[in-house]
Every structure is written in structure tokens, then in C-alpha cells.
C-alpha atoms as a printed R data frame, in Angstrom:
    type eleno elety resid chain resno       x       y       z
1   ATOM     1    CA   MET     A     1 -10.045  16.837 -18.546
2   ATOM     2    CA   LYS     A     2 -12.364  14.209 -20.023
3   ATOM     3    CA   MET     A     3 -12.239  10.967 -18.071
4   ATOM     4    CA   ALA     A     4 -12.178   7.706 -19.998
5   ATOM     5    CA   VAL     A     5 -14.773   5.017 -19.349
6   ATOM     6    CA   VAL     A     6 -13.396   1.672 -18.222
7   ATOM     7    CA   HIS     A     7 -15.432  -1.529 -18.466
8   ATOM     8    CA   LEU     A     8 -15.149  -3.475 -15.215
9   ATOM     9    CA   PRO     A     9 -15.737  -7.158 -14.502
10  ATOM    10    CA   PRO     A    10 -19.092  -8.148 -12.931
11  ATOM    11    CA   SER     A    11 -17.414  -8.899  -9.584
12  ATOM    12    CA   PHE     A    12 -16.094  -5.338  -9.267
13  ATOM    13    CA   SER     A    13 -18.040  -3.100  -6.885
14  ATOM    14    CA   LEU     A    14 -17.625   0.657  -6.588
15  ATOM    15    CA   TYR     A    15 -18.749   0.586  -2.982
16  ATOM    16    CA   ALA     A    16 -17.196  -0.382   0.306
17  ATOM    17    CA   THR     A    17 -19.116  -3.648   0.724
18  ATOM    18    CA   PRO     A    18 -18.248  -5.938  -0.851
19  ATOM    19    CA   LEU     A    19 -14.654  -5.034  -1.626
20  ATOM    20    CA   PRO     A    20 -13.483  -5.296  -5.227
21  ATOM    21    CA   THR     A    21 -12.110  -8.753  -5.897
22  ATOM    22    CA   SER     A    22  -9.209  -9.895  -8.011
23  ATOM    23    CA   ALA     A    23  -9.099 -12.807 -10.386
24  ATOM    24    CA   ALA     A    24  -7.375 -14.777  -7.635
25  ATOM    25    CA   ALA     A    25  -9.996 -13.967  -5.019
26  ATOM    26    CA   GLY     A    26 -11.364 -17.472  -4.944
27  ATOM    27    CA   GLU     A    27  -8.006 -18.752  -3.719
28  ATOM    28    CA   GLY     A    28  -6.802 -15.718  -1.805
29  ATOM    29    CA   GLY     A    29  -8.543 -13.961   1.071
30  ATOM    30    CA   LEU     A    30 -10.976 -15.651   3.373
31  ATOM    31    CA   ASP     A    31 -14.449 -15.747   1.823
32  ATOM    32    CA   ASP     A    32 -17.013 -16.344   4.565
33  ATOM    33    CA   GLY     A    33 -20.360 -16.355   2.778
34  ATOM    34    CA   ASN     A    34 -21.007 -12.735   1.853
35  ATOM    35    CA   ARG     A    35 -17.929 -11.502   3.703
36  ATOM    36    CA   LYS     A    36 -14.567 -11.162   2.015
37  ATOM    37    CA   PHE     A    37 -11.307 -10.892   3.965
38  ATOM    38    CA   MET     A    38  -8.608  -9.488   1.703
39  ATOM    39    CA   VAL     A    39  -4.843 -10.051   1.824
40  ATOM    40    CA   VAL     A    40  -2.697  -7.385   0.140
41  ATOM    41    CA   GLY     A    41   1.055  -7.600  -0.533
42  ATOM    42    CA   HIS     A    42   2.848  -4.502   0.801
43  ATOM    43    CA   ARG     A    43   4.947  -2.922  -1.972
44  ATOM    44    CA   GLY     A    44   4.550  -6.224  -3.774
45  ATOM    45    CA   HIS     A    45   6.193  -9.159  -2.022
46  ATOM    46    CA   GLY     A    46   6.898  -6.996   1.045
47  ATOM    47    CA   MET     A    47   8.742  -3.834   1.981
48  ATOM    48    CA   ASN     A    48  12.533  -3.809   2.350
49  ATOM    49    CA   LEU     A    49  13.862  -3.454   5.912
50  ATOM    50    CA   LEU     A    50  17.522  -3.134   5.053
51  ATOM    51    CA   HIS     A    51  18.696  -3.031   8.677
52  ATOM    52    CA   SER     A    52  16.782  -6.197   9.576
53  ATOM    53    CA   THR     A    53  18.444  -9.551  10.183
54  ATOM    54    CA   ASP     A    54  15.313 -11.203   8.769
55  ATOM    55    CA   THR     A    55  16.262 -12.122   5.207
56  ATOM    56    CA   ARG     A    56  12.590 -12.297   4.222
57  ATOM    57    CA   MET     A    57  12.482  -8.502   4.426
58  ATOM    58    CA   LYS     A    58  15.240  -8.253   1.810
59  ATOM    59    CA   ALA     A    59  14.195 -11.007  -0.587
60  ATOM    60    CA   TYR     A    60  13.007  -8.865  -3.529
61  ATOM    61    CA   LYS     A    61  13.438  -5.194  -4.359
62  ATOM    62    CA   GLU     A    62  10.264  -3.524  -3.118
63  ATOM    63    CA   ASN     A    63   7.989  -1.719  -5.595
64  ATOM    64    CA   SER     A    64   9.511  -3.511  -8.577
65  ATOM    65    CA   ILE     A    65   8.059  -5.684 -11.341
66  ATOM    66    CA   LEU     A    66  10.124  -8.577  -9.956
67  ATOM    67    CA   SER     A    67   8.584  -8.167  -6.505
68  ATOM    68    CA   PHE     A    68   5.064  -7.791  -7.899
69  ATOM    69    CA   ASN     A    69   5.230 -10.938 -10.005
70  ATOM    70    CA   ASN     A    70   6.743 -12.987  -7.203
71  ATOM    71    CA   ALA     A    71   3.885 -11.817  -5.000
72  ATOM    72    CA   ALA     A    72   1.551 -13.273  -7.630
73  ATOM    73    CA   ASN     A    73   2.911 -16.729  -6.777
74  ATOM    74    CA   HIS     A    74   0.888 -16.522  -3.555
75  ATOM    75    CA   PRO     A    75  -2.914 -16.312  -3.217
76  ATOM    76    CA   LEU     A    76  -3.034 -12.541  -2.700
77  ATOM    77    CA   ASP     A    77  -5.985 -10.401  -3.710
78  ATOM    78    CA   PHE     A    78  -4.073  -7.161  -4.324
79  ATOM    79    CA   ILE     A    79  -0.619  -5.696  -4.165
80  ATOM    80    CA   GLU     A    80  -0.063  -2.218  -2.734
81  ATOM    81    CA   PHE     A    81   2.503   0.198  -4.144
82  ATOM    82    CA   ASP     A    82   3.403   3.887  -4.056
83  ATOM    83    CA   VAL     A    83   2.991   6.205  -7.037
84  ATOM    84    CA   GLN     A    84   4.660   9.589  -7.472
85  ATOM    85    CA   VAL     A    85   4.909  11.817 -10.551
86  ATOM    86    CA   THR     A    86   8.241  12.880 -12.028
87  ATOM    87    CA   LYS     A    87   9.172  16.393 -13.076
88  ATOM    88    CA   ASP     A    88   8.218  15.532 -16.667
89  ATOM    89    CA   ASP     A    89   4.776  14.247 -15.659
90  ATOM    90    CA   ILE     A    90   5.334  10.467 -15.661
91  ATOM    91    CA   PRO     A    91   3.755   8.425 -12.835
92  ATOM    92    CA   ILE     A    92   6.445   6.165 -11.384
93  ATOM    93    CA   ILE     A    93   6.501   3.643  -8.534
94  ATOM    94    CA   PHE     A    94   8.747   4.512  -5.592
95  ATOM    95    CA   HIS     A    95   8.089   4.907  -1.868
96  ATOM    96    CA   ASP     A    96  10.601   7.361  -0.428
97  ATOM    97    CA   ASN     A    97  10.256  11.112  -0.909
98  ATOM    98    CA   PHE     A    98  14.004  11.444  -1.517
99  ATOM    99    CA   ILE     A    99  16.458   9.325  -3.463
100 ATOM   100    CA   LEU     A   100  19.961   8.919  -2.014
101 ATOM   101    CA   SER     A   101  23.226   8.244  -3.807
102 ATOM   102    CA   GLN     A   102  26.904   9.051  -3.404
103 ATOM   103    CA   HIS     A   103  29.690  10.539  -5.495
104 ATOM   104    CA   ASN     A   104  32.141   7.700  -5.015
105 ATOM   105    CA   ALA     A   105  30.829   4.185  -4.507
106 ATOM   106    CA   THR     A   106  34.140   3.065  -2.977
107 ATOM   107    CA   LEU     A   107  33.808   5.435  -0.032
108 ATOM   108    CA   HIS     A   108  31.853   4.883   3.154
109 ATOM   109    CA   TYR     A   109  28.401   6.439   3.406
110 ATOM   110    CA   LEU     A   110  29.517   9.777   4.849
111 ATOM   111    CA   PRO     A   111  27.270  12.875   4.943
112 ATOM   112    CA   PHE     A   112  29.590  14.984   2.774
113 ATOM   113    CA   ASN     A   113  29.666  12.233   0.157
114 ATOM   114    CA   LEU     A   114  25.900  11.886  -0.210
115 ATOM   115    CA   ILE     A   115  23.631  13.210  -2.919
116 ATOM   116    CA   GLU     A   116  19.990  13.612  -1.897
117 ATOM   117    CA   LYS     A   117  17.308  14.617  -4.386
118 ATOM   118    CA   ARG     A   118  13.539  14.811  -4.132
119 ATOM   119    CA   VAL     A   119  12.046  12.148  -6.396
120 ATOM   120    CA   THR     A   120   9.454  14.499  -7.866
121 ATOM   121    CA   ASP     A   121  12.216  16.944  -8.891
122 ATOM   122    CA   LEU     A   122  13.735  14.297 -11.193
123 ATOM   123    CA   THR     A   123  12.835  13.592 -14.807
124 ATOM   124    CA   LEU     A   124  12.018   9.994 -15.704
125 ATOM   125    CA   GLN     A   125  15.446   9.542 -17.270
126 ATOM   126    CA   GLU     A   126  17.136  10.874 -14.136
127 ATOM   127    CA   PHE     A   127  15.013   8.642 -11.907
128 ATOM   128    CA   PHE     A   128  15.890   5.567 -13.970
129 ATOM   129    CA   SER     A   129  19.613   6.384 -13.724
130 ATOM   130    CA   TYR     A   130  19.702   5.149 -10.095
131 ATOM   131    CA   GLY     A   131  20.123   1.512  -9.134
132 ATOM   132    CA   PRO     A   132  20.011  -1.484 -11.515
133 ATOM   133    CA   GLN     A   133  19.763  -0.612 -15.197
134 ATOM   134    CA   ARG     A   134  17.626  -2.080 -17.957
135 ATOM   135    CA   GLN     A   135  20.452  -2.737 -20.365
136 ATOM   136    CA   VAL     A   136  22.818  -5.611 -19.616
137 ATOM   137    CA   GLY     A   137  26.254  -4.310 -18.694
138 ATOM   138    CA   GLU     A   138  25.120  -0.808 -17.779
139 ATOM   139    CA   VAL     A   139  25.840   0.390 -14.257
140 ATOM   140    CA   GLY     A   140  23.559   2.937 -12.622
141 ATOM   141    CA   LYS     A   141  24.252   5.440  -9.891
142 ATOM   142    CA   SER     A   142  24.418   3.937  -6.420
143 ATOM   143    CA   LEU     A   143  21.112   3.710  -4.583
144 ATOM   144    CA   LEU     A   144  21.119   4.134  -0.818
145 ATOM   145    CA   ARG     A   145  18.462   4.393   1.859
146 ATOM   146    CA   ARG     A   146  18.149   6.100   5.220
147 ATOM   147    CA   THR     A   147  16.976   3.584   7.811
148 ATOM   148    CA   ASN     A   148  17.014   3.777  11.608
149 ATOM   149    CA   GLY     A   149  19.075   6.963  11.397
150 ATOM   150    CA   ASN     A   150  21.766   5.320   9.266
151 ATOM   151    CA   ILE     A   151  22.571   5.400   5.551
152 ATOM   152    CA   VAL     A   152  22.875   1.909   4.065
153 ATOM   153    CA   GLY     A   153  23.208   0.408   0.619
154 ATOM   154    CA   TRP     A   154  19.933  -0.794  -0.893
155 ATOM   155    CA   ASP     A   155  21.096  -4.407  -0.974
156 ATOM   156    CA   VAL     A   156  18.545  -7.174  -1.527
157 ATOM   157    CA   GLN     A   157  18.771 -10.809  -2.590
158 ATOM   158    CA   ALA     A   158  16.966 -10.257  -5.896
159 ATOM   159    CA   ASP     A   159  17.346  -6.737  -7.294
160 ATOM   160    CA   ASP     A   160  15.449  -5.076 -10.116
161 ATOM   161    CA   HIS     A   161  15.272  -1.744 -11.926
162 ATOM   162    CA   SER     A   162  12.652   0.891 -11.151
163 ATOM   163    CA   CYS     A   163   9.438   1.063 -13.128
164 ATOM   164    CA   THR     A   164   6.581   3.305 -14.198
165 ATOM   165    CA   LEU     A   165   2.925   2.818 -13.330
166 ATOM   166    CA   GLN     A   166   2.190   2.009 -16.968
167 ATOM   167    CA   GLU     A   167   4.819  -0.747 -16.967
168 ATOM   168    CA   ALA     A   168   3.227  -2.293 -13.892
169 ATOM   169    CA   PHE     A   169  -0.103  -2.589 -15.701
170 ATOM   170    CA   GLN     A   170   1.611  -4.068 -18.742
171 ATOM   171    CA   LYS     A   171   4.011  -6.497 -17.042
172 ATOM   172    CA   VAL     A   172   2.431  -7.640 -13.763
173 ATOM   173    CA   ASN     A   173   0.385 -10.829 -13.601
174 ATOM   174    CA   PRO     A   174  -3.263  -9.833 -14.218
175 ATOM   175    CA   CYS     A   175  -4.444 -12.040 -11.350
176 ATOM   176    CA   LEU     A   176  -3.446  -9.245  -8.956
177 ATOM   177    CA   GLY     A   177  -5.512  -6.174  -8.200
178 ATOM   178    CA   PHE     A   178  -3.650  -2.884  -7.652
179 ATOM   179    CA   ASN     A   179  -3.932  -0.843  -4.450
180 ATOM   180    CA   ILE     A   180  -2.343   2.376  -5.697
181 ATOM   181    CA   GLU     A   181  -1.137   4.645  -2.904
182 ATOM   182    CA   LEU     A   182  -1.082   8.236  -4.114
183 ATOM   183    CA   LYS     A   183   2.193   9.250  -2.500
184 ATOM   184    CA   PHE     A   184   2.722  12.805  -1.226
185 ATOM   185    CA   ASP     A   185   5.034  14.400   1.332
186 ATOM   186    CA   ASP     A   186   3.174  14.664   4.655
187 ATOM   187    CA   TYR     A   187   4.939  17.936   5.459
188 ATOM   188    CA   ILE     A   188   4.213  19.873   2.261
189 ATOM   189    CA   VAL     A   189   1.080  21.963   1.707
190 ATOM   190    CA   TYR     A   190  -0.098  21.252  -1.831
191 ATOM   191    CA   GLN     A   191  -2.181  23.684  -3.865
192 ATOM   192    CA   GLN     A   192  -5.395  22.242  -5.260
193 ATOM   193    CA   HIS     A   193  -4.518  22.927  -8.895
194 ATOM   194    CA   HIS     A   194  -1.211  21.072  -8.484
195 ATOM   195    CA   LEU     A   195  -2.872  18.102  -6.773
196 ATOM   196    CA   THR     A   196  -5.516  17.999  -9.510
197 ATOM   197    CA   HIS     A   197  -2.861  17.961 -12.223
198 ATOM   198    CA   LEU     A   198  -0.962  15.078 -10.602
199 ATOM   199    CA   LEU     A   199  -4.084  13.026  -9.947
200 ATOM   200    CA   GLN     A   200  -5.296  13.467 -13.511
201 ATOM   201    CA   LEU     A   201  -1.955  12.191 -14.813
202 ATOM   202    CA   ILE     A   202  -2.187   9.095 -12.618
203 ATOM   203    CA   PHE     A   203  -5.825   8.434 -13.446
204 ATOM   204    CA   LYS     A   204  -5.118   8.733 -17.162
205 ATOM   205    CA   VAL     A   205  -2.571   5.900 -16.946
206 ATOM   206    CA   VAL     A   206  -4.969   3.779 -14.892
207 ATOM   207    CA   SER     A   207  -7.963   4.343 -17.161
208 ATOM   208    CA   GLN     A   208  -5.967   3.541 -20.294
209 ATOM   209    CA   ASN     A   209  -4.286   0.412 -18.940
210 ATOM   210    CA   ALA     A   210  -6.359  -1.211 -16.180
211 ATOM   211    CA   GLN     A   211  -8.724  -3.152 -18.446
212 ATOM   212    CA   GLN     A   212 -10.239  -5.869 -16.214
213 ATOM   213    CA   ARG     A   213  -7.775  -5.406 -13.314
214 ATOM   214    CA   PRO     A   214  -9.398  -4.198 -10.055
215 ATOM   215    CA   VAL     A   215  -7.907  -0.953  -8.735
216 ATOM   216    CA   ILE     A   216  -8.176   0.861  -5.402
217 ATOM   217    CA   PHE     A   217  -6.748   4.333  -4.745
218 ATOM   218    CA   SER     A   218  -5.486   5.215  -1.266
219 ATOM   219    CA   THR     A   219  -3.582   8.142   0.208
220 ATOM   220    CA   PHE     A   220  -2.540   9.772   3.484
221 ATOM   221    CA   GLN     A   221  -3.161  13.176   1.870
222 ATOM   222    CA   PRO     A   222  -6.777  14.061   2.744
223 ATOM   223    CA   ASP     A   223  -7.206  16.660  -0.005
224 ATOM   224    CA   ALA     A   224  -5.850  14.207  -2.582
225 ATOM   225    CA   ALA     A   225  -8.336  11.566  -1.431
226 ATOM   226    CA   LEU     A   226 -11.255  13.989  -1.695
227 ATOM   227    CA   LEU     A   227 -10.116  15.253  -5.101
228 ATOM   228    CA   MET     A   228  -9.615  11.786  -6.559
229 ATOM   229    CA   LYS     A   229 -13.159  10.887  -5.537
230 ATOM   230    CA   LYS     A   230 -14.463  14.025  -7.281
231 ATOM   231    CA   LEU     A   231 -12.390  13.447 -10.409
232 ATOM   232    CA   GLN     A   232 -13.654   9.912 -11.002
233 ATOM   233    CA   HIS     A   233 -16.299   7.459  -9.806
234 ATOM   234    CA   ILE     A   234 -14.883   4.314 -11.385
235 ATOM   235    CA   TYR     A   235 -12.506   3.143  -8.658
236 ATOM   236    CA   PRO     A   236 -12.851   3.113  -4.852
237 ATOM   237    CA   VAL     A   237 -10.869   5.700  -2.874
238 ATOM   238    CA   TYR     A   238  -9.598   4.963   0.638
239 ATOM   239    CA   PHE     A   239  -8.169   7.398   3.178
240 ATOM   240    CA   LEU     A   240  -4.962   6.205   4.831
241 ATOM   241    CA   THR     A   241  -4.344   7.085   8.463
242 ATOM   242    CA   ASN     A   242  -1.757   6.357  11.133
243 ATOM   243    CA   GLY     A   243  -4.707   5.959  13.483
244 ATOM   244    CA   GLY     A   244  -3.260   8.360  16.045
245 ATOM   245    CA   THR     A   245   0.176   6.726  16.246
246 ATOM   246    CA   GLN     A   246   1.723   9.941  14.850
247 ATOM   247    CA   VAL     A   247   0.710  13.592  15.110
248 ATOM   248    CA   PHE     A   248   0.550  16.024  12.182
249 ATOM   249    CA   ASP     A   249  -0.415  19.684  11.799
250 ATOM   250    CA   ASP     A   250  -3.438  18.612   9.768
251 ATOM   251    CA   VAL     A   251  -5.852  17.262  12.391
252 ATOM   252    CA   ARG     A   252  -7.588  15.155   9.740
253 ATOM   253    CA   MET     A   253  -4.529  12.887   9.756
254 ATOM   254    CA   ASN     A   254  -4.368  12.331  13.509
255 ATOM   255    CA   SER     A   255  -6.988   9.720  14.424
256 ATOM   256    CA   LEU     A   256  -9.383   7.095  13.151
257 ATOM   257    CA   GLU     A   257 -12.276   9.325  14.234
258 ATOM   258    CA   GLU     A   258 -10.989  12.158  12.030
259 ATOM   259    CA   ALA     A   259 -10.380   9.714   9.184
260 ATOM   260    CA   LYS     A   260 -13.983   8.563   9.454
261 ATOM   261    CA   LYS     A   261 -15.177  12.172   9.217
262 ATOM   262    CA   VAL     A   262 -13.096  12.751   6.088
263 ATOM   263    CA   ALA     A   263 -14.345   9.543   4.492
264 ATOM   264    CA   ILE     A   264 -18.011  10.237   5.242
265 ATOM   265    CA   GLN     A   265 -17.938  13.900   4.234
266 ATOM   266    CA   GLY     A   266 -16.060  13.153   1.028
267 ATOM   267    CA   GLY     A   267 -18.092  10.119   0.022
268 ATOM   268    CA   LEU     A   268 -15.002   7.903   0.162
269 ATOM   269    CA   ASP     A   269 -15.250   4.130   0.128
270 ATOM   270    CA   GLY     A   270 -13.129   3.198   3.098
271 ATOM   271    CA   ILE     A   271 -10.243   3.707   5.486
272 ATOM   272    CA   VAL     A   272  -6.824   2.055   5.726
273 ATOM   273    CA   SER     A   273  -5.445   2.359   9.262
274 ATOM   274    CA   GLU     A   274  -2.236   1.452  11.017
275 ATOM   275    CA   VAL     A   275  -3.225  -1.702  12.877
276 ATOM   276    CA   MET     A   276  -2.155  -0.310  16.267
277 ATOM   277    CA   GLY     A   277  -4.779   2.408  15.860
278 ATOM   278    CA   VAL     A   278  -7.428  -0.289  15.516
279 ATOM   279    CA   PHE     A   279  -6.144  -2.432  18.387
280 ATOM   280    CA   GLY     A   280  -5.964   0.666  20.607
281 ATOM   281    CA   ASN     A   281  -9.623   1.450  19.894
282 ATOM   282    CA   PRO     A   282 -11.407  -1.810  18.986
283 ATOM   283    CA   MET     A   283 -14.903  -0.325  19.141
284 ATOM   284    CA   VAL     A   284 -14.124   2.013  16.245
285 ATOM   285    CA   VAL     A   285 -14.348  -0.964  13.872
286 ATOM   286    CA   ARG     A   286 -18.081  -1.226  14.460
287 ATOM   287    CA   ASP     A   287 -18.486   2.545  14.125
288 ATOM   288    CA   ILE     A   288 -16.732   2.505  10.765
289 ATOM   289    CA   LYS     A   289 -18.735  -0.445   9.491
290 ATOM   290    CA   ASP     A   290 -21.987   1.166  10.690
291 ATOM   291    CA   SER     A   291 -20.997   4.162   8.553
292 ATOM   292    CA   LYS     A   292 -20.926   1.808   5.539
293 ATOM   293    CA   LEU     A   293 -17.187   2.231   5.125
294 ATOM   294    CA   SER     A   294 -14.707  -0.543   4.452
295 ATOM   295    CA   LEU     A   295 -11.729  -0.937   6.814
296 ATOM   296    CA   LEU     A   296  -8.293  -2.320   5.935
297 ATOM   297    CA   THR     A   297  -5.120  -2.170   8.030
298 ATOM   298    CA   TYR     A   298  -1.351  -2.037   7.557
299 ATOM   299    CA   GLY     A   299   1.611  -2.264   9.928
300 ATOM   300    CA   LYS     A   300   4.206  -4.614  11.387
301 ATOM   301    CA   LEU     A   301   1.678  -6.544  13.468
302 ATOM   302    CA   ASN     A   302  -0.003  -7.655  10.257
303 ATOM   303    CA   ASN     A   303   2.947 -10.014   9.840
304 ATOM   304    CA   VAL     A   304   1.790 -11.890  12.960
305 ATOM   305    CA   PRO     A   305  -0.807 -14.555  12.048
306 ATOM   306    CA   GLU     A   306  -2.583 -14.261  15.411
307 ATOM   307    CA   ALA     A   307  -2.987 -10.508  14.932
308 ATOM   308    CA   VAL     A   308  -4.551 -11.113  11.525
309 ATOM   309    CA   GLN     A   309  -6.923 -13.681  13.052
310 ATOM   310    CA   VAL     A   310  -7.976 -11.170  15.701
311 ATOM   311    CA   GLN     A   311  -8.734  -8.566  13.061
312 ATOM   312    CA   TYR     A   312 -10.879 -10.992  11.130
313 ATOM   313    CA   LEU     A   313 -12.909 -11.632  14.281
314 ATOM   314    CA   MET     A   314 -13.185  -7.879  14.900
315 ATOM   315    CA   GLY     A   315 -14.692  -7.316  11.465
316 ATOM   316    CA   VAL     A   316 -11.695  -5.752   9.678
317 ATOM   317    CA   GLU     A   317 -12.056  -6.519   5.970
318 ATOM   318    CA   GLY     A   318  -8.450  -6.918   4.910
319 ATOM   319    CA   VAL     A   319  -4.764  -6.640   5.824
320 ATOM   320    CA   ILE     A   320  -1.705  -5.274   4.017
321 ATOM   321    CA   VAL     A   321   1.250  -7.538   4.804
322 ATOM   322    CA   ASP     A   322   4.973  -7.982   4.171
323 ATOM   323    CA   LEU     A   323   5.303 -11.700   4.861
324 ATOM   324    CA   VAL     A   324   2.978 -12.728   2.070
325 ATOM   325    CA   GLN     A   325   3.673 -16.470   2.189
326 ATOM   326    CA   GLU     A   326   3.242 -16.756   5.946
327 ATOM   327    CA   ILE     A   327   0.074 -14.678   6.097
328 ATOM   328    CA   THR     A   328  -1.624 -16.185   3.050
329 ATOM   329    CA   ASP     A   329  -0.919 -19.617   4.563
330 ATOM   330    CA   ALA     A   330  -2.393 -18.444   7.875
331 ATOM   331    CA   VAL     A   331  -5.503 -17.073   6.170
332 ATOM   332    CA   ALA     A   332  -5.965 -20.357   4.316
333 ATOM   333    CA   ASP     A   333  -5.811 -22.092   7.683
334 ATOM   334    CA   MET     A   334  -8.376 -19.621   9.047
335 ATOM   335    CA   LYS     A   335 -10.651 -20.556   6.174
336 ATOM   336    CA   ALA     A   336 -10.367 -24.232   7.047
337 ATOM   337    CA   LYS     A   337 -11.138 -23.535  10.725
338 ATOM   338    CA   ASN     A   338 -13.712 -20.796  10.229
339 ATOM   339    CA   THR     A   339 -16.412 -22.448  12.366
340 ATOM   340    CA   ASP     A   340 -14.057 -22.776  15.336
341 ATOM   341    CA   LEU     A   341 -12.918 -19.152  14.976
342 ATOM   342    CA   GLU     A   342 -16.447 -17.845  15.450
343 ATOM   343    CA   LYS     A   343 -16.632 -19.570  18.859
344 ATOM   344    CA   ILE     A   344 -13.789 -17.503  20.322
345 ATOM   345    CA   GLU     A   345 -15.128 -15.190  23.045
346 ATOM   346    CA   LEU     A   346 -14.736 -11.406  22.931
347 ATOM   347    CA   SER     A   347 -12.997 -11.413  26.320
348 ATOM   348    CA   PHE     A   348 -10.178 -13.555  24.908
349 ATOM   349    CA   LEU     A   349 -10.007 -11.278  21.875
350 ATOM   350    CA   LEU     A   350  -9.598  -8.113  23.949
351 ATOM   351    CA   THR     A   351  -7.009  -9.759  26.221
352 ATOM   352    CA   PHE     A   352  -4.966 -10.814  23.202
353 ATOM   353    CA   ILE     A   353  -5.132  -7.294  21.758
354 ATOM   354    CA   SER     A   354  -3.837  -5.875  25.046
355 ATOM   355    CA   GLN     A   355  -0.896  -8.279  25.040
356 ATOM   356    CA   LEU     A   356  -0.037  -7.388  21.425
357 ATOM   357    CA   ILE     A   357   0.016  -3.665  22.201
358 ATOM   358    CA   GLN     A   358   2.237  -4.142  25.259
359 ATOM   359    CA   HIS     A   359   4.800  -6.032  23.200
């Protein structure tokens, strides 16, 4: 398949250092001379934790145009979202591998009443039939979610219908860069020809619609990361890892050390790790940077301003966060106090990391 050429802005780099910057970069992440510290909105304005008592985690429907554009009200550099491909070859934005509904919305969420379908087995029309609808007055099928072992209604303060990747490029504020997670099931073995087909479909949408918008690809699927880097050299590709906090059959997914091997061998641009993997092995940050790879993190601790400050001091280059207002405010404060931050001793840093892990 012939790959289209996309003209990128002068600030856009194809390499790990410096990171690609968005139009809002001057106001967003911490810019310390030649070093850029990025802040990325997780699934837009933040993921939905439907069982949480924290209303901030249910403010906007995750992975929706509404969430993305509300994230743009804060000085973020990028938003991160999950892309899958429907049965009829349309890249859509949705996190979960399965979509849950029920036959009768008046009944309780009982196992025998549930309908569970794999997202990638649905056509676009079927996928759009769940949740809020585009036409006023239309009612879609109920949309539920499995969380903490329970089935709950996907209830948020500000709801929105689902969207395609193309719609995101067309409707989301251009000040935001896109961190596109190539979403695959961790427990399925994908054939190379199938992965190639899906990645080409996604890249086609990106190449035809990105224009001046910075884009990063990331994925937990090591073969998908390696293939995307072979298929195109326009956009950076990052390998996502749990950093050893979970164990998979594929050893490449089980540690930051293995992630580094994958990234180096495949010529990838960087790694995105669960933050606990970094805090559990602080010295790996220097190893990754010495390998000329960029390092970003994700995880619950990234919603703690002090944990973000620690990562900046460690040399991490960016954080993916849910509490976008709180963390962008904290990063702005870091920028104002940058000189004082550099005076903090490593011993204090390591002690603080230890306390974070214990709690």
C-alpha cells in the first residue's frame, strides 16, 4: 500500500529527543531550556472510573469528542485515546475490548440479561447503536461497563456519542496533538497479515487528516509497534508496557528492560511505562535515556502532583494523566519554581518514591 506524504510543522521531530510539540506547547508542558516535559490527557479529559466517588472521574464521557475538546481548555500538549477497527474496516475510538448492553433496561444488571460483544466484531453502524445517539430524540441501546467485578451503567455528568478516528481529526481543537494507542487484545495472538491490514487502515486515516497536528502512535502489542514503524517513518512509535506490574505469556510485555530491547531492536522512538514500573526501578530512566529513547508514563500516581514532580526530576519526559486541570496547574507551578526544584537532593527523591510505592 502506498503511504501518503504528510507535511509537518517545523517543530515536529521524528526522533525521541525532542518530543513532538503541539500548538499549545508554549503554554502546556514544562519547557526547561532544551528539555520538554509533556502533559497528556488520558482518553481526553480523563478516563471514567464509574465506581469511584470522585466526580472528577465521571465528568465527561471518555474517548469522546466532548471529552477531547474540554481537555483542550487546559494547557495540555496531547490527548491519548484508543483506536480499534470495526468489522467493516473503520477505525473507531473506544477503549474496552468488549461492549456490554442488556435486553431490558428496566431490569437489574444480571448475568442472564447481559449482551456482550467484541467491539471489533461489530460494524460501524452496530457500534454507533450503543449509548447516546447523534440524532435528537433517538435512544440507543444501553451501554454498560464491567468495573471492579461489577456491571454498572456508563453514567457520567456530560455524555456524548461514540466517534471515529476521522471525526476526531475533523472536530477536535487543532491545538492538541494526538497520542493514538493502537488497541489490541493482550490475550489474542494476531497474524502479521491481519495486523498489517489494521495498521494500514489506521495510518491511512491519519495521513489523510492529520495536516499540521502532531501524532504519536503507541501500543502494548509489540508486533504492532514494530510493524507500524516499518510501515511508516512519518510519526513516532512508542512501545507501551506495564513495567512488570502484570505478567503476560509474551515476555516482551513483562518489564521495562524487555520494552527497551523491543524499542532498540525495532528502531522505535520511545517507551510509555506504568509509573510504578519506573518508581520500582528508578535507574532504568537513565538507561533508557542513554539508549536515546524517550520515556513517558501513565497510571494512577500520575494524578498526584508530587509524583509528577519526582518524575520530572528523574528525567521522565512526560506524563499521561486523568486529572488534567490539577496536573497542568501543578506543572505550571513547577515551571515557576524550576530553579528550586533542581536543588532537591536525590536522597529525598528516592525516599519519596519509596513512600509512594508503599501507599
